[in-house]
C-alpha positions as CSV (number, residue, x, y, z in Angstrom):
1,M,2.6,91.0,-0.5
2,K,2.5,89.7,-3.9
3,N,3.8,86.6,-3.2
4,N,1.7,86.2,-0.6
5,N,-1.6,86.7,-2.4
6,Y,-0.7,84.6,-5.3
7,K,-0.3,81.7,-2.7
8,E,-3.5,82.3,-1.3
9,K,-5.4,82.3,-4.8
10,T,-3.6,79.1,-5.9
11,K,-3.4,77.1,-2.7
12,K,-5.2,73.6,-2.7
13,I,-8.9,73.6,-1.8
14,E,-9.4,71.4,0.9
15,I,-12.1,68.7,0.1
16,T,-14.2,67.1,3.2
17,K,-16.5,64.8,1.4
18,T,-16.8,63.4,-2.1
19,M,-20.0,61.6,-3.1
20,K,-20.9,60.2,-7.0
21,V,-24.5,60.5,-8.3
22,L,-26.2,57.5,-9.4
23,K,-28.8,58.5,-10.5
24,S,-30.8,61.9,-11.8
25,E,-31.8,63.9,-9.0
26,E,-31.8,67.9,-8.2
27,L,-28.6,69.0,-6.2
28,L,-30.7,70.0,-3.1
29,S,-32.4,66.8,-2.4
30,F,-29.1,64.9,-3.2
31,L,-26.9,66.7,-0.7
32,L,-30.0,66.3,2.0
33,S,-29.8,62.6,1.5
34,K,-26.2,62.6,1.9
35,L,-25.4,65.4,4.8
36,N,-26.8,64.6,8.0
37,T,-28.3,68.5,8.4
38,S,-30.7,70.6,7.8
39,R,-32.1,72.4,4.2
40,N,-31.1,75.8,5.9
41,N,-27.6,74.5,6.2
42,V,-27.3,72.7,2.7
43,K,-28.2,76.1,1.5
44,M,-25.5,77.9,3.5
45,L,-23.2,75.7,1.9
46,L,-24.3,76.6,-1.7
47,S,-24.7,80.3,-0.8
48,N,-21.2,80.5,0.8
49,H,-19.5,78.8,-2.2
50,Q,-18.9,75.0,-0.7
51,I,-20.5,72.7,-3.2
52,L,-18.1,71.8,-6.0
53,V,-20.1,69.9,-9.1
54,N,-17.7,68.0,-11.5
55,G,-14.7,70.7,-10.1
56,S,-17.1,73.8,-10.4
57,V,-18.4,75.9,-7.8
58,V,-21.8,75.5,-7.4
59,T,-24.7,77.8,-5.8
60,Q,-27.7,76.6,-7.9
61,Y,-29.5,74.3,-5.5
62,N,-32.1,73.3,-8.1
63,L,-29.2,72.4,-10.8
64,I,-30.1,68.9,-12.4
65,L,-27.4,66.3,-11.6
66,V,-27.1,63.3,-13.5
67,H,-25.3,59.3,-13.4
68,D,-21.5,60.0,-12.9
69,D,-21.3,63.6,-11.5
70,E,-19.1,64.0,-8.7
71,V,-20.1,66.4,-5.6
72,K,-17.4,67.5,-3.2
73,I,-17.8,69.6,0.0
74,A,-15.2,72.1,0.5
75,K,-14.0,72.6,4.2
76,Y,-13.6,77.1,3.4
77,P,-15.9,78.9,0.7
78,V,-13.8,78.7,-2.7
79,K,-12.6,81.8,-4.1
80,E,-13.6,82.3,-7.9
81,E,-9.7,83.6,-8.3
82,T,-8.8,79.6,-7.0
83,L,-10.8,78.6,-9.9
84,K,-9.7,80.8,-12.7
85,T,-6.2,79.8,-12.3
86,K,-6.7,76.5,-13.9
87,K,-8.8,78.4,-16.7
88,I,-6.3,80.8,-17.3
89,K,-3.4,78.8,-18.0
90,Q,-5.5,76.0,-20.3
91,K,-4.8,76.2,-23.8
92,P,-8.1,76.8,-26.1
93,I,-9.5,73.2,-27.4
94,E,-10.9,72.5,-30.5
95,I,-14.4,71.8,-31.1
96,I,-15.3,69.2,-33.5
97,Y,-19.1,70.1,-33.8
98,E,-21.9,71.8,-32.1
99,D,-25.6,71.8,-31.9
100,D,-28.4,72.3,-29.9
101,E,-28.2,68.5,-28.5
102,F,-24.1,67.9,-28.5
103,L,-20.6,69.5,-27.7
104,A,-18.3,67.8,-29.2
105,I,-14.5,68.2,-28.5
106,N,-11.5,67.1,-29.8
107,K,-9.4,66.9,-26.7
108,P,-5.5,67.4,-26.1
109,N,-3.1,64.7,-24.7
110,G,-2.1,65.4,-21.0
111,L,-5.9,67.0,-20.2
112,L,-8.2,65.0,-17.8
113,S,-11.9,64.2,-19.2
114,V,-12.9,65.4,-15.7
115,E,-11.1,66.3,-12.8
116,S,-9.5,64.0,-10.1
117,D,-8.8,64.2,-6.6
118,K,-4.8,64.8,-7.9
119,E,-5.7,67.3,-10.5
120,R,-8.5,69.8,-11.0
121,K,-7.6,70.7,-14.8
122,N,-10.2,69.1,-17.3
123,A,-12.2,69.1,-20.3
124,Y,-15.2,69.3,-18.7
125,D,-14.6,72.6,-16.8
126,Y,-13.5,74.0,-20.7
127,A,-17.1,72.7,-21.9
128,L,-19.0,74.1,-18.7
129,S,-17.0,77.5,-18.9
130,Y,-17.7,77.6,-22.9
131,M,-21.4,77.1,-22.6
132,Q,-22.0,79.4,-19.7
133,S,-20.4,82.2,-21.4
134,F,-23.5,82.3,-23.6
135,D,-25.7,81.4,-21.0
136,K,-25.1,81.1,-17.3
137,T,-27.9,78.7,-16.6
138,K,-26.1,75.6,-19.1
139,R,-24.3,72.9,-17.8
140,P,-22.2,70.2,-20.4
141,F,-23.2,66.3,-19.6
142,I,-20.2,64.1,-20.1
143,L,-21.1,61.4,-21.9
144,H,-18.2,59.3,-21.7
145,R,-14.5,59.5,-20.9
146,I,-10.9,59.0,-22.3
147,D,-7.5,58.8,-20.7
148,K,-5.8,61.8,-19.4
149,E,-2.8,60.9,-21.9
150,T,-5.0,59.9,-25.0
151,S,-6.2,63.0,-27.4
152,G,-9.0,62.9,-29.4
153,V,-13.0,62.7,-29.5
154,L,-14.7,63.5,-26.2
155,V,-18.5,64.3,-26.5
156,F,-21.0,66.3,-24.2
157,A,-24.8,66.1,-24.3
158,K,-26.3,69.3,-23.6
159,N,-29.3,68.8,-21.9
160,E,-30.2,66.3,-18.9
161,K,-32.8,64.1,-20.8
162,L,-31.2,63.3,-23.5
163,H,-28.2,62.1,-21.5
164,S,-30.0,60.2,-19.4
165,K,-31.4,58.2,-22.4
166,L,-27.7,57.3,-24.0
167,K,-26.3,56.7,-20.4
168,M,-29.1,54.0,-19.8
169,H,-28.2,52.3,-22.7
170,W,-24.7,53.4,-23.9
171,N,-23.0,50.2,-24.8
172,E,-26.4,48.8,-27.2
173,L,-26.0,52.5,-29.0
174,V,-22.4,53.0,-29.8
175,K,-21.8,51.7,-33.1
176,T,-18.0,52.4,-33.2
177,R,-15.0,53.1,-31.0
178,Q,-12.3,54.2,-33.7
179,Y,-8.4,54.9,-32.0
180,Y,-4.9,54.8,-33.9
181,A,-2.0,53.7,-32.1
182,V,1.7,54.2,-32.4
183,I,3.4,50.6,-30.6
184,E,6.7,49.5,-30.9
185,G,8.1,47.2,-33.2
186,K,6.7,45.1,-35.9
187,L,3.8,42.8,-35.3
188,P,3.5,39.1,-37.1
189,K,0.1,39.6,-37.8
190,K,-1.2,42.5,-40.0
191,H,-4.8,41.6,-39.1
192,D,-5.8,40.5,-35.3
193,I,-8.6,40.5,-33.0
194,I,-7.6,40.4,-29.2
195,K,-10.0,38.8,-26.9
196,M,-8.8,39.2,-22.8
197,Y,-10.0,39.6,-19.6
198,L,-9.2,42.6,-17.6
199,K,-8.9,43.4,-13.7
200,E,-7.4,46.6,-11.6
201,N,-5.1,46.2,-9.0
202,E,-5.1,48.3,-5.8
203,N,-2.7,50.6,-7.1
204,N,-5.1,51.2,-10.3
205,I,-3.1,49.0,-12.5
206,V,-4.9,47.3,-15.4
207,Y,-4.0,43.9,-15.9
208,E,-4.6,40.6,-18.2
209,S,-6.0,37.8,-15.9
210,N,-7.0,34.3,-17.1
211,D,-9.9,34.9,-14.5
212,K,-13.0,34.9,-16.5
213,S,-14.6,36.9,-13.2
214,G,-12.9,39.6,-15.0
215,H,-14.3,42.3,-17.9
216,L,-14.0,40.7,-21.1
217,A,-12.1,43.4,-23.3
218,I,-11.8,43.1,-27.4
219,T,-10.0,45.2,-29.7
220,E,-9.4,44.5,-33.0
221,Y,-6.0,46.3,-35.0
222,E,-4.9,46.7,-38.5
223,V,-1.5,47.2,-39.7
224,L,-1.2,50.8,-41.7
225,K,2.4,51.7,-41.4
226,E,5.7,50.3,-40.3
227,N,9.4,50.4,-40.1
228,N,12.0,48.5,-38.0
229,E,11.3,50.4,-34.8
230,Y,7.6,51.2,-34.7
231,S,4.5,50.5,-36.3
232,L,1.0,52.5,-36.6
233,V,-2.3,50.7,-36.0
234,K,-6.2,51.2,-36.4
235,C,-7.9,49.7,-33.5
236,L,-11.7,49.2,-32.6
237,I,-12.4,48.6,-29.8
238,Y,-16.2,46.3,-29.0
239,T,-15.9,46.5,-25.3
240,G,-14.8,50.2,-23.6
241,R,-12.6,48.7,-20.8
242,K,-10.4,51.2,-18.8
243,N,-6.6,51.2,-20.4
244,Q,-8.1,48.5,-22.8
245,I,-5.5,49.0,-25.9
246,R,-2.6,50.1,-24.0
247,V,-2.9,46.4,-22.2
248,A,-3.4,44.7,-25.4
249,F,-0.7,45.8,-27.2
250,K,1.2,45.0,-24.1
251,S,0.2,41.5,-24.0
252,L,1.3,40.8,-27.5
253,G,4.6,42.2,-26.0
254,H,4.3,46.0,-28.2
255,P,3.1,48.4,-25.8
256,I,2.2,52.1,-27.0
257,V,5.1,54.0,-27.6
258,G,5.5,56.8,-24.6
259,D,3.3,54.5,-22.2
260,D,5.5,54.3,-19.3
261,K,2.8,52.7,-17.3
262,Y,2.8,49.5,-19.6
263,G,5.9,49.1,-20.4
264,F,7.0,51.5,-23.0
265,N,10.5,53.5,-22.0
266,K,10.9,55.4,-25.3
267,N,9.1,58.6,-25.8
268,P,9.7,59.7,-29.5
269,F,7.1,62.8,-29.4
270,N,6.7,63.3,-26.5
271,R,3.0,62.1,-25.5
272,L,1.1,58.5,-25.5
273,G,1.0,57.2,-29.0
274,L,-2.7,57.0,-28.8
275,H,-5.6,58.8,-30.4
276,A,-9.4,58.4,-30.0
277,S,-10.3,59.1,-33.6
278,K,-14.1,58.3,-34.3
279,L,-17.2,58.0,-31.9
280,E,-20.6,56.5,-33.4
281,F,-23.6,56.3,-32.0
282,I,-27.1,55.9,-32.3
283,H,-29.2,58.9,-31.4
284,P,-31.9,57.5,-28.7
285,D,-34.7,59.6,-30.4
286,T,-34.3,60.2,-34.1
287,K,-32.2,56.8,-34.6
288,E,-29.8,58.6,-36.7
289,L,-26.6,57.5,-36.9
290,I,-24.5,60.2,-35.2
291,T,-20.6,60.2,-36.1
292,F,-17.7,62.5,-34.5
293,E,-14.7,62.8,-35.6
294,A,-11.0,63.7,-35.2
295,K,-8.3,63.0,-37.4
296,C,-5.2,61.0,-36.3
297,P,-2.6,63.5,-34.7
298,N,0.2,64.3,-37.8
299,I,2.8,63.9,-35.6
300,F,1.6,60.1,-35.5
301,F,3.2,59.8,-39.3
302,S,6.5,61.5,-38.2
303,L,8.0,58.3,-37.6
304,F,7.5,57.0,-40.6
305,N,8.4,59.7,-43.4
306,K,12.1,58.9,-42.5
């Protein structure tokens, strides 16, 4: 009996429809516009726990959705125990900063920013659980994402209006995106700016392209430490492209350690050697420069202290 119950609690949720949100609106109006059904049927889906927003069950019909939210329809009611299995196993996450407007965390490597179709454990869910432990009506609004394998600064807005203002002009408002990376070998240039055009193939692999119809990616780096096998570099990215730093160093023939996706087979500390250390942006209302930092992991220095 115990084994059967355990399997029931942890079985995969069957999703019948996944929808991306492109503009701010109430959940009910969004569902009515996307589903060919009545208001009563939509409200029944909500009361039956069959609507998930960013991986969490929602029953509140007037929940405000924002750009980049993901709404899913479950084929069957989702039991609360099914969702709790991931929360119980999730380790505590360091909160870098919190006030009435922002929640910033130091996302561990190996954790998604938001859930995917293949994996549900994610930082958004942690932020949601944390905020709702104080007030069940609250929710976080994610401002940006970092790769699952990358650790570091991840910031959520705490209200929909602030989130909308920031997302509308995010690239203009962001002033600093700083990373630390441990790469293979020694670089001939100790400081340089890498400019390339990136495209993505059907297998979700980003690659450098000579075709200027790709997305321009600009990465500046400075070597901080080096030995015969590895280098520690500080990077600034001026464009927020997917896997940008990873592809940039692969193109130089010096891939990031632990990055088997982009050509590095050794894994000296059992993780990807990439960390998002600083994010700075202009507050859209106060015009103040907001800075969030997560220091470089000590393990990155371990390769150079021998």
